[in-house]
N, C-alpha and C positions, 0 to 999 in steps of 0.2 A: 586787441583781446584785453578783457578786463583782468586786473591783478587778481590771481586767485586768493590772496591773503586779504584783499579788501572786500571781495565778495563775500568772504567767510565771515568777517567782522560785521557786515552789513546784515547778514543773516542772523547772527548772534545777536545784534541789538534788537531785531525784530523778535526773537524768542524771549529774550530778557523782558522786553515790554510786554508781551503776551503772558509771560508768567506771573507778573505783577497785575496785570488786567484781570486775570482769572481769580485772584485774591480779592478783588474790589467789585467785580462785576455784579455780584448778586448781594452786595451788602444793602441792608435796609438804609433808609435816609438817615435815621438818627446815628448809625453807627459810624458815619462819615466824620461825627464831630467826637469820635474816640480820641482821646490824647495819645500821642506816641511819645517815644523816649526824647525827642528833641523838644526842648522847653517852649511851651506854648504853641506848638504845632499839633495839629489834628491830622487824621488821616486825609482829609480834604486839602490841608495845606501841603502835606506831601505830594499828592498828585498835581495840585495847582502849581507847586514850585516845578516839577518836572515838565509840565506843559508850558510854563513860562520860559524854561531854558530851551526846550526844544524849539519855540518861536524864535528865540534869540539866534540859536545855531542856524536855523532856516533863513534867517535875516543876514546872517554872516556869509551863507553860501551864495545868495542871490542878490544881495544889495549891500556891498560894502560900505558905501556912504551913509546908508541908512543904519547899519549897525554902529558906524563910527559916532553918529548923533546919539544913539541909544547908549552907547558905552559911555560917553560924556556925560549924559544925564545921570547915569548910575554912579559915576565918580563924584557926583555932586553929594551923594548921600551913601558913602561905601559902607557905612554900618548899619544901614536899613533897607537898602534897595532889594535885597533878597527877601527879606521879610515882608516888605510892603507888597512885592509882586506875589508872593503865595497867600498873603491876607486876601487881596484882591479877588484871586480865583476862588479861595475858600468860600467866599460869600455866595457863590453861585449854588444854583440848586444841584445836588449830586448827579442827577441825570445828565444835566447840560454840562457840567465839569467833565464827566467820564466821556462824553460825546466829543467834546473839544479836544481833550487829550489824545483820543485815539485817531481823530482826523489829523491832529498835529503830528502824531507818530507816523502815520501813513505818508503825509505830505513830505517831512523831512526825510523819511527812508527813501523817498523816489528821489529827492533833491540829491542825497548822498551818493546813490547809485549812478545819477547822470553827471556828477561833478568830474571835472578833469582830475584824473590820479595824480597828477604832478603839482597842480595849483595849491597854493597856501591860503587859506582864508583867515580873516581877523579873528581874534577871540579876546577874553579879558587878560589872557596871559599871552604868551607867544603865538604866532600864526601857526595854523594846523592844516595839514592835508585832510581830505576828506575821511580816509580810514583812520586817522588819529582822532579826528571829531567823533567818529562813530564810537570808537574805544572810550573816549571820555563820556559819551552819553551813555553808553552801557554801565560804565563805572558807576555813574550817578544814579542811574535807575536801579541797579542793584542795590546800592546803598540805602536809597530812600524806600526802596523795596523791603529791606530788612528791617527799617523803622515801623513799616506798616505790618510786617509779619510780627514783630513784637508785640504791637498795640493789639493784634488779634490772637496773640497767643499761639502761633503756627510756627512750627518747625520747617524750614525749607530744605530740600535736599541740594547739596552744592553740585555744581556741574563744572564741566570744562570751561565754560564760558568766564569763569573766575580768572583764567590765564590772563585776560585783558586787564583784570583789576589789578592782578599781582605785578604785572609789567609796569603800570603806571606808578604803582607805589614804589617800586624799585628806580624807577627813572626820576621820581620826584625827591629821592633822598636829599639832594643838595638844596632843593628849594625849601624842605622843611627846615633846614638849619638858617637859610638866608631870611625867611619870612620872621624868624625870631631874633634875627641880629646876631647869631652865633658863628663863629670861626668854621669853616667847613673841615671835615677830618681828612686826612692825608689818605690818598689812594682809595681804591675800590673796595667793596665788601664782598663777600661770596654770601649768596642767597640760596638756599636749598629748601624746596617746598614739597611736601608730599600731596601728589595729585588726588582730587576728590574721589577718583575711582580706583585708587590704590596702584596706578599704572607707575610710568617712569617719573622719576623725581623732575620737578621743574627748577632749572639751575639758572643763575644770573650772576656774571662777575667771574674773575679769574679764580681758577682751581687751586692756586697757591696763596690766595690771599690770607692774611692771618686772622682778620676779624670778618666773622661771619654770623649769619642768623639761620637757624633751622626750625622746621616745624610744619605742621599742616598748612596747606594753602589756604584753606577757609579762615583759619586763625589770622594769617598775615593779611588777608583782605579785610577782615573785620578790624584788625588794628589801624591799617593805613587809611580806612574810611572813618576811622574813629567811631566804630560801633559798638566796640567792646574795650574794656581796660586790660592793659598788658596783664595784670595780676590774675585774670580770667581765662587767660589763652596759654596754649601749650607752646610758646616759641621761646626758644633758647638763644642767647647772644654770647659769643665768645668775642673778648676784647672790649674795652671801656667805650670806644667810640660806638660799637655795634650797640652795646647796650644802652648808651645815651641815644641814639636813634630810636629804640623802640619807645622811648618816652615821649618823642616828639614827632613821629612819622605821620605823614598826611599825604593823600594822593590827590587831594583837590586844591585848586587854586583859591587865592584869598587869604583873609587873615588866618592866623593859627587858630585852630579850633579848640574849645575846651574839653571835648572828648567826654567819655563816659566814666562814671565813678565806679569803682569796684563793686561787684554784686555784695549785697549786704552791708554796704558802707552806709 
């Protein structure tokens, strides 16, 4: 019997992709060249990057040796391979790019659903189970979808799917320190996030932790995906280590990102 939690995240990933698809499906060709908040990236770059990463995830699920060869090539140009992949796809005709992204999402979704629930698959960071890989793909789809929404001047309604993004952001706390060569804080933090629908608070970490972060789940997700500056968000840190974390948090693997400048800066 499939793991219900895994089935749920697979469905959430489909829905997240579908929501972004609805933003770009009817865009006139010239609008695909609109700049997004990511320096040098147009809307086409954002969709091309998601397609490229979906293909990498599919390779990891179906051909470990092939993925290892691809990862080895990527490591030869760690500072440019992400931009290069996005640029290559962005040169496609928008209709062709959209069709490829859609087919890639469908194929990846099927592979995730068929994958062994207990198997671990290679990735650019630690190996992951299929459900965790789906969560990571959802996080990235949501984050790059935010870039597209910002470029179009669209305000998206946050959903309970943000729970996956928030969980990754909490779990990636120590990585954010390590990737910057900073000493890890002592002990766990308590994180309490207001759910988008106003329901029960999402909580992580021990209730008696002296250091904590509180605020809206949407704001926390914008922070850990580096889609907004801390100064523009309603997050509160208690304790110096928790406050430091809010300056460096990232939910994604790879080098420390530069993040967004404060509004009006």
